[in-house]
C-alpha positions in Angstrom: 21.3 126.7 -189.9 21.8 123.0 -190.2 22.4 122.3 -186.5 19.2 124.2 -185.4 17.2 122.5 -188.2 18.4 119.1 -187.0 17.0 119.9 -183.5 13.5 120.6 -184.9 13.5 117.7 -187.3 10.8 115.2 -186.3 12.3 112.3 -184.5 11.5 108.9 -186.0 9.1 106.7 -183.9 11.1 104.1 -182.4 10.3 100.6 -183.5 8.5 98.9 -180.7 8.8 95.2 -180.4 6.0 93.3 -178.7 7.1 90.2 -177.1 4.4 87.7 -176.7 4.9 85.7 -173.6 4.5 81.9 -174.0 4.4 79.0 -171.5 6.7 76.5 -172.9 4.7 73.3 -173.7 6.0 70.2 -171.9 8.1 68.0 -174.1 6.3 65.0 -175.7 6.6 62.1 -173.5 9.0 59.5 -174.6 7.4 56.6 -176.3 6.7 53.6 -174.0 9.0 50.7 -174.7 7.4 48.1 -176.8 6.0 45.3 -174.7 6.7 41.8 -175.5 3.6 40.2 -177.1 1.5 38.3 -174.4 -0.1 35.2 -175.7 -3.8 35.2 -174.8 -4.7 32.1 -172.8 -7.4 29.9 -174.2 -10.8 30.2 -172.5 -10.7 28.6 -169.1 -13.2 25.9 -168.1 -16.6 27.3 -167.1 -16.1 25.4 -163.8 -13.2 27.6 -162.8 -14.7 30.6 -160.9 -13.2 33.6 -159.4 -12.1 33.4 -155.8 -14.8 33.8 -153.3 -14.9 35.0 -149.7 -18.0 33.0 -148.8 -18.5 29.3 -148.8 -19.8 27.9 -152.0 -20.9 24.6 -153.3 -20.3 23.8 -156.9 -21.7 20.3 -157.4 -25.4 20.3 -158.0 -27.3 18.6 -155.2 -24.3 18.7 -152.8 -24.7 20.1 -149.3 -22.8 20.2 -145.9 -25.5 17.9 -144.3 -24.6 14.4 -143.2 -27.1 12.0 -144.8 -28.1 8.5 -144.4 -26.4 7.7 -147.6 -23.1 9.2 -146.2 -23.4 7.0 -143.1 -24.0 3.9 -145.1 -21.2 4.5 -147.5 -18.6 5.3 -144.7 -19.6 2.8 -142.1 -20.0 0.1 -144.7 -16.7 0.8 -146.2 -14.8 0.6 -142.9 -16.8 -2.4 -141.7 -15.7 -4.3 -144.9 -12.1 -3.1 -144.4 -12.1 -4.3 -140.8 -13.5 -7.8 -141.9 -10.9 -8.1 -144.6 -8.0 -7.2 -142.3 -9.2 -9.5 -139.6 -9.6 -12.4 -142.0 -6.0 -11.8 -143.4 -4.5 -11.4 -139.9 -5.8 -14.9 -139.0 -3.5 -16.3 -141.7 -0.3 -14.8 -140.3 1.5 -17.4 -138.2 5.2 -16.4 -138.3 7.4 -13.4 -137.6 8.4 -13.3 -141.3 4.8 -13.1 -142.3 4.1 -10.4 -139.7 7.0 -8.4 -141.0 5.7 -8.7 -144.6 2.3 -7.5 -143.5 3.8 -4.4 -141.7 5.9 -3.6 -144.8 3.0 -4.0 -147.2 0.9 -1.7 -144.9 3.7 1.0 -144.9 4.0 0.6 -148.8 0.2 1.3 -149.0 0.8 4.7 -147.3 3.2 5.8 -150.1 1.0 4.2 -152.9 -2.2 5.9 -151.5 -0.4 9.3 -151.5 0.7 8.8 -155.1 -2.9 7.7 -156.1 -4.4 10.7 -154.4 -2.1 13.0 -156.4 -3.0 11.3 -159.8 -6.7 11.4 -159.0 -6.5 15.0 -157.9 -4.5 16.0 -160.9 -7.1 14.3 -163.3 -10.2 15.9 -161.5 -8.5 19.4 -161.5 -7.6 19.4 -165.1 -10.1 17.5 -167.2 -13.9 17.3 -167.5 -16.7 19.2 -166.1 -19.9 18.8 -164.0 -21.4 17.2 -167.0 -18.8 14.4 -167.2 -20.5 11.0 -166.7 -19.8 9.2 -163.4 -17.1 11.6 -162.2 -18.9 15.0 -162.9 -20.0 15.5 -159.3 -16.4 15.2 -158.0 -14.9 17.2 -160.9 -17.2 20.1 -160.1 -16.2 20.0 -156.5 -12.5 19.8 -157.1 -12.4 22.5 -159.7 -14.7 24.8 -157.7 -12.6 24.2 -154.6 -9.9 26.5 -156.1 -12.3 29.4 -155.9 -13.2 29.0 -152.3 -10.8 26.5 -150.8 -11.7 27.0 -147.2 -15.3 25.8 -147.9 -14.0 22.2 -147.3 -13.4 23.1 -143.6 -17.1 23.4 -143.1 -17.8 19.8 -144.0 -18.4 17.2 -141.3 -16.1 14.1 -141.7 -18.8 11.8 -142.9 -20.0 14.2 -145.5 -16.4 15.0 -146.5 -15.2 11.4 -147.2 -18.4 9.7 -148.3 -17.9 10.4 -152.0 -14.7 8.6 -152.1 -16.5 5.6 -150.6 -18.6 5.3 -153.8 -15.7 3.6 -155.8 -14.1 2.1 -152.7 -17.0 0.3 -151.1 -17.5 -2.4 -153.8 -13.7 -3.2 -153.7 -13.7 -3.4 -149.9 -16.8 -5.6 -149.9 -15.0 -8.0 -152.4 -11.9 -8.0 -150.1 -14.1 -8.8 -147.1 -15.5 -11.9 -148.8 -12.4 -13.2 -150.6 -9.6 -12.1 -148.2 -9.0 -15.7 -147.0 -8.0 -16.5 -150.7 -5.3 -14.0 -151.0 -1.9 -13.6 -149.3 -2.1 -11.5 -146.1 0.5 -8.8 -147.3 -1.6 -8.3 -150.5 -4.8 -7.9 -148.5 -3.2 -5.5 -146.2 -1.7 -3.4 -148.9 -4.9 -3.3 -151.0 -7.2 -2.6 -148.0 -4.8 0.0 -146.5 -4.5 1.8 -149.8 -8.3 2.0 -150.3 -8.9 3.2 -146.6 -6.3 6.0 -147.0 -7.8 6.9 -150.3 -11.2 7.3 -148.6 -9.6 9.5 -145.9 -7.6 11.6 -148.3 -10.2 14.4 -148.3 -10.1 14.6 -144.5 -6.3 14.9 -144.6 -7.0 17.5 -147.3 -9.5 19.4 -145.0 -7.0 19.5 -142.2 -4.5 21.3 -144.5 -7.0 24.1 -144.9 -8.1 24.5 -141.3 -6.6 27.4 -139.3 -6.6 25.3 -136.2 -7.0 21.6 -137.1 -7.7 19.0 -134.3 -5.0 17.8 -132.1 -4.6 14.5 -133.7 -4.3 16.1 -137.1 -1.5 18.4 -135.9 0.4 15.4 -134.5 0.1 13.6 -137.9 1.1 16.8 -139.7 4.1 17.3 -137.4 5.2 13.8 -138.0 4.9 14.2 -141.8 2.1 11.6 -141.9 -0.5 14.1 -143.0 0.0 16.9 -145.6 0.8 20.2 -144.0 -0.7 23.6 -144.6 2.5 24.8 -146.1 2.9 21.8 -148.4 -0.6 21.9 -149.6 -0.6 25.7 -149.8 1.9 25.4 -152.7 -0.8 23.8 -154.8 -3.2 26.7 -154.3 -1.2 29.0 -156.6 -2.2 29.7 -160.2 -2.0 27.6 -162.4 -2.6 24.8 -159.7 -0.1 22.7 -161.7 1.7 20.8 -158.9 1.7 19.5 -155.3 -1.4 17.4 -156.1 -0.7 14.6 -153.5 -2.9 15.2 -150.4 -2.5 12.4 -148.0 1.0 13.0 -146.7 2.5 14.9 -149.6 5.6 12.8 -149.5 5.4 12.0 -153.2 4.9 15.6 -154.3 8.8 16.2 -154.7 9.1 13.1 -156.7 6.2 13.7 -159.0 6.9 17.4 -159.5 10.6 17.1 -159.6 10.4 14.5 -162.4 7.8 16.4 -164.3 5.5 13.3 -164.2 2.3 15.3 -164.4 3.5 17.3 -167.4 4.4 14.1 -169.1 1.0 12.7 -168.4 -0.6 15.8 -169.8 1.3 15.5 -173.0 0.4 11.8 -173.3 -3.3 12.6 -172.9 -3.0 15.5 -175.4 -1.4 13.1 -178.0 -4.1 10.5 -177.4 -7.2 12.7 -177.6 -6.3 16.3 -178.0 -7.6 17.3 -174.4 -5.8 20.4 -173.1 -5.6 20.5 -169.3 -6.8 23.5 -167.3 -3.4 24.2 -165.9 -2.1 24.8 -169.5 -5.0 27.2 -170.1 -4.0 29.1 -167.0 -0.4 29.1 -167.8 0.5 28.3 -171.4 4.2 28.0 -170.6 3.5 24.6 -168.9 2.8 23.2 -172.3 6.5 23.4 -173.1 7.7 21.6 -170.1 8.8 18.0 -170.1 7.5 17.1 -173.5 
């Protein structure tokens, strides 16, 4: 009968579904935000080297030794300066004249700091070791940024003798002709040159971990550039705080954009691009 037949009717094979197990793939990472295009800096002067942990000398023929030439330049310069000042002092015969001499000598301190900054700026940013006359100093100044503490290894005579090369002829002329000029002018000119010669020694003190006692006194009085003040210069792109005697002129020169204006002036005259623009192209747009 129909019910019994239904019992023995073959049962259909159930449909078996095989589920393939998958490990879900991680979602595609979100695309990185588009970066602002970075302007590639022009190639930097070959005299600008990476920072070094060992003392390095960058001017060919330079050394840490004190030579006979160093002694002649330094002692000769200060002997001429002493002769010029003594000759000028003999012409001071009144309180008013003495006051004028003191004021002129004080003015020399500010002028020398300014002159050291302009000279430092020029050597840092223009020329190379092959530049006539100034190449030796240019190589030293530009290399100084790579191993700044090397200057602390220089004895005083070795450190300041190079600045005597341009100063000695002028001091010699002052020694001979001081009696023909007003005493305040002689004191101003001689004082400026002597401070200019000593600028590298003031500079050295700002890099020493423990400068001499007299240097610390001058730094504390604001008469010598401090480590903190000069440390602001040793940051890429080395574009400010160039004055290295007292540093008192740095806020004025940097605040007014004087060095950027000088750079634009040089660029308009001969197309020379300063190294600080190469290290930081944004400086080119400042103080046009």
